[in-house]
C-alpha positions in Angstrom: 172.2 -32.3 -60.7 169.8 -29.6 -62.0 171.0 -26.7 -64.2 170.6 -24.2 -61.4 172.8 -26.4 -59.2 175.4 -26.9 -61.9 175.4 -23.2 -62.8 174.5 -21.5 -59.4 173.7 -17.9 -59.0 176.6 -15.9 -57.5 175.5 -12.3 -56.8 178.6 -10.3 -55.9 176.9 -8.4 -53.2 175.9 -11.6 -51.4 179.5 -12.9 -50.9 181.7 -9.9 -51.3 183.4 -10.3 -47.9 184.0 -14.0 -48.4 185.3 -13.3 -51.8 187.8 -10.7 -50.5 189.0 -13.1 -47.8 189.2 -16.1 -50.1 191.2 -14.0 -52.6 193.9 -13.5 -50.0 193.9 -17.1 -48.9 194.4 -18.3 -52.5 197.3 -15.8 -52.8 199.0 -17.3 -49.7 198.7 -20.8 -51.2 199.6 -19.7 -54.7 202.8 -17.9 -53.4 204.0 -21.3 -52.0 204.0 -22.6 -55.6 205.6 -19.3 -56.8 208.4 -19.7 -54.2 209.3 -23.3 -55.1 208.7 -23.7 -58.8 211.0 -22.8 -61.7 209.9 -19.8 -63.7 207.8 -20.7 -66.7 206.9 -18.3 -69.5 204.0 -15.9 -68.9 203.9 -16.9 -65.2 202.4 -20.3 -66.0 204.2 -21.8 -63.0 202.1 -20.0 -60.5 198.3 -20.6 -61.1 196.0 -23.0 -59.3 193.8 -25.6 -61.1 190.2 -26.7 -60.8 189.6 -30.1 -59.2 186.6 -32.3 -58.5 186.5 -30.8 -55.0 188.1 -27.3 -55.2 191.4 -25.9 -56.3 194.9 -27.3 -56.3 198.5 -26.2 -56.6 199.4 -29.5 -58.3 202.7 -31.1 -57.1 205.3 -28.6 -55.9 209.0 -29.6 -55.6 210.8 -29.3 -52.3 214.3 -30.7 -52.9 213.8 -34.4 -53.6 210.4 -34.2 -51.9 207.1 -33.1 -53.3 204.1 -31.5 -51.6 200.7 -30.3 -52.8 198.1 -27.9 -51.3 194.3 -28.3 -52.1 191.3 -26.2 -51.3 188.4 -28.6 -50.7 185.1 -26.6 -51.0 182.9 -29.7 -50.3 184.4 -30.6 -46.9 185.7 -27.0 -46.5 189.2 -27.9 -45.7 192.7 -26.9 -46.8 194.8 -30.1 -47.3 198.6 -30.0 -47.3 200.1 -33.4 -48.4 203.6 -34.6 -48.9 205.1 -37.3 -51.0 206.1 -39.2 -47.9 202.4 -39.7 -47.0 202.3 -37.0 -44.3 199.7 -34.2 -44.2 197.9 -31.5 -42.3 194.3 -30.3 -42.6 193.2 -26.7 -41.9 189.5 -26.0 -41.6 188.0 -23.4 -44.0 186.0 -21.2 -41.7 185.6 -17.6 -40.7 189.0 -16.5 -39.7 191.3 -13.6 -40.5 193.9 -13.7 -43.3 196.5 -13.3 -40.6 195.2 -16.3 -38.7 195.0 -18.4 -41.9 198.6 -17.4 -42.8 199.8 -18.4 -39.4 197.9 -21.8 -39.6 199.4 -22.5 -43.0 203.0 -21.6 -42.0 202.7 -23.7 -38.8 201.4 -26.7 -40.8 204.3 -26.4 -43.2 206.9 -26.2 -40.4 205.4 -29.3 -38.9 205.9 -31.1 -42.2 209.5 -29.9 -42.3 208.7 -27.6 -45.2 210.6 -24.4 -44.6 209.2 -22.0 -47.2 209.4 -18.2 -47.3 206.9 -16.2 -49.3 206.6 -12.5 -50.0 203.7 -11.6 -47.7 202.4 -8.5 -49.6 199.4 -9.5 -51.8 199.4 -8.7 -55.5 197.0 -6.9 -57.8 195.0 -5.3 -55.0 195.1 -1.9 -53.4 195.5 -1.5 -50.5 197.8 -4.5 -50.1 197.8 -5.5 -46.5 200.6 -7.9 -45.6 199.1 -11.3 -44.8 200.4 -11.4 -41.2 198.8 -8.1 -40.5 195.5 -8.6 -42.3 192.7 -8.9 -39.7 190.3 -6.9 -41.9 189.4 -9.8 -44.2 187.9 -12.6 -42.0 184.8 -13.9 -43.6 183.9 -17.3 -44.9 180.5 -18.3 -46.1 180.7 -22.0 -47.1 177.6 -21.9 -49.3 179.1 -19.1 -51.5 182.6 -20.5 -51.5 181.1 -23.7 -52.9 179.0 -21.9 -55.4 182.0 -20.0 -56.6 183.9 -23.4 -57.1 180.9 -24.9 -58.9 180.9 -21.9 -61.4 184.7 -22.6 -61.9 183.9 -26.3 -62.6 181.5 -25.5 -65.4 183.7 -22.7 -66.7 186.8 -24.9 -66.7 184.9 -27.6 -68.6 183.8 -25.3 -71.4 187.1 -23.4 -71.6 188.9 -26.7 -72.1 186.5 -27.6 -75.0 187.3 -24.2 -76.5 191.0 -24.6 -76.0 190.9 -27.9 -77.9 190.1 -26.0 -81.1 193.5 -24.3 -81.1 196.8 -26.0 -82.2 199.1 -23.0 -81.8 200.7 -22.0 -78.5 198.1 -21.9 -75.8 198.1 -21.7 -72.1 196.4 -24.4 -69.9 193.0 -23.4 -68.4 194.2 -22.1 -65.0 193.2 -20.0 -62.1 195.3 -16.9 -61.4 195.2 -16.0 -57.7 196.4 -12.4 -58.3 193.5 -11.4 -60.4 191.2 -14.1 -59.0 190.1 -15.3 -62.4 190.0 -18.5 -64.5 191.7 -17.9 -67.8 192.9 -19.5 -71.1 195.2 -17.6 -73.5 195.9 -18.2 -77.2 199.0 -16.7 -78.9 199.5 -15.6 -82.5 203.2 -16.4 -82.4 204.3 -12.8 -83.0 206.0 -10.5 -80.5 203.8 -7.8 -78.9 204.5 -4.1 -78.2 206.0 -3.4 -74.7 203.3 -3.6 -72.1 202.8 -0.3 -70.2 202.6 -2.1 -66.8 201.0 -0.1 -64.0 199.0 -3.0 -62.4 198.6 -2.3 -58.6 201.2 -4.1 -56.5 202.5 -6.1 -59.5 206.0 -5.7 -60.9 206.0 -4.2 -64.4 208.6 -6.7 -65.6 206.2 -9.6 -64.8 203.4 -7.9 -66.8 205.7 -7.3 -69.7 206.9 -10.9 -69.7 203.3 -12.1 -69.5 202.3 -10.0 -72.5 205.6 -10.4 -74.5 203.6 -11.9 -77.4 200.2 -11.2 -79.0 197.4 -12.8 -77.3 193.6 -13.5 -77.4 192.5 -14.3 -73.9 189.3 -15.2 -72.2 187.9 -16.4 -68.9 185.6 -16.0 -65.9 185.9 -13.4 -63.2 183.5 -12.9 -60.2 183.5 -9.2 -60.7 184.5 -6.1 -58.8 185.2 -2.4 -59.2 183.4 -1.1 -62.3 181.8 -4.5 -62.9 179.5 -5.3 -59.9 178.6 -8.8 -61.1 180.2 -12.0 -62.2 181.1 -12.1 -65.9 182.9 -13.9 -68.6 185.4 -11.8 -70.5 187.6 -11.7 -73.6 190.3 -9.3 -74.7 193.2 -9.0 -77.1 196.7 -7.6 -76.5 197.6 -5.5 -78.4 194.0 -4.6 -79.2 193.6 -4.4 -82.9 191.8 -1.4 -84.5 188.0 -2.0 -84.6 188.0 -4.7 -81.9 185.7 -2.8 -79.6 183.1 -2.4 -82.3 183.1 -6.0 -83.4 179.9 -7.9 -83.5 180.1 -10.7 -81.0 177.7 -13.3 -79.4 175.6 -13.4 -77.3 173.6 -10.2 -77.6 174.1 -9.6 -73.8 177.8 -9.2 -74.4 179.1 -5.6 -74.4 182.5 -3.9 -74.6 183.7 -2.4 -71.3 185.7 0.8 -71.9 187.0 0.5 -68.3 188.4 -3.0 -68.7 189.0 -3.0 -72.5 187.2 -6.3 -72.7 184.0 -7.8 -74.0 181.9 -9.1 -71.2 178.6 -11.0 -71.0 177.1 -11.2 -67.5 177.4 -14.7 -66.0 173.7 -14.7 -65.3 173.0 -14.3 -69.0 175.0 -17.5 -69.7 173.8 -19.6 -66.8 170.1 -18.9 -67.4 170.3 -19.6 -71.1 168.7 -22.8 -72.5 172.2 -24.1 -73.3 174.8 -22.4 -71.3 177.6 -24.3 -73.0 176.5 -23.2 -76.5 176.1 -19.6 -75.4 179.5 -19.5 -73.7 181.3 -21.2 -76.6 179.7 -18.7 -79.0 181.0 -15.9 -77.0 184.5 -17.4 -76.8 184.6 -18.2 -80.5 183.2 -14.9 -81.8 185.5 -12.7 -79.6 188.5 -14.8 -80.6 187.6 -14.5 -84.3 187.3 -10.7 -83.9 190.7 -10.5 -82.3 192.4 -12.9 -84.8 190.8 -11.5 -88.0 191.4 -7.9 -87.1 194.9 -8.7 -85.9 195.6 -10.7 -89.0 196.6 -13.9 -87.3 197.4 -17.0 -89.4 194.2 -18.8 -88.4 194.6 -21.6 -90.9 197.9 -22.6 -89.3 196.7 -22.1 -85.7 193.2 -23.5 -85.5 191.1 -26.5 -86.3 187.3 -26.7 -86.4 187.2 -29.7 -83.9 189.7 -32.1 -82.3 190.1 -35.5 -83.8 187.2 -37.9 -83.1 187.5 -40.2 -80.1 189.0 -43.6 -80.8 188.1 -46.2 -78.2 190.9 -48.4 -79.4 193.6 -45.8 -78.6 
């Protein structure tokens, strides 16, 4: 695979309608996990995970049974599979959010999975209930697959970065509310009360998510004040001087709209070594947050994971 295939271009303007539709589809699937999974700190029970073909819920409990839902962006299918070996397949094609919601719920009923979800989407405005959303109805398979390929590369590098931290740290996971791939490190200290105010997102959930000091980073395909795909890094609470910190690469800048450092995805993917450029961004922004926030870095970090042992 060439570098351009591994790190494909993803201009926001070229797939904006597909992005908006796919965002709602992932919310429907993600809410199935939310409805069935015990609450885990910082909402870690709700994200999706990158796979070799797309995104997955991972196993979801249903009484003594288990089921799983997978987006396959190679065959362009949604797969619903149960622990009894039964399953249903829904084609990923141009159809409205309402039609997709109906198809998913019908497939679940056929598998004797009676699940109720809250049908109003989160973190978007306006928030059209899924059964009523006939506005978003686009699916370009080429760009859906490009988006997934970007997630594959980002997931790989973010996991390498995560391995350097031995304190409390989230998995690398895909949040369907904000439609971003993220990993979050924690200082171990409580944080000030979060102000809330995220559109169509309960304040108590935001406050629980940010109950402790964090240094967080990830990939986001863009939107609003950022009309392009970007990597990002932020700290909560943001320590004094963070916005003026010197970070790598030179293309990275501090967004006063988002209160995050962001380098354009294109600056990373077109670099001679995208891995090195992205890791430098992740490391330099974390160091800025941790040093200015006076984290106990000696106790929380290691320069590299232990060497591989083929005898283990």
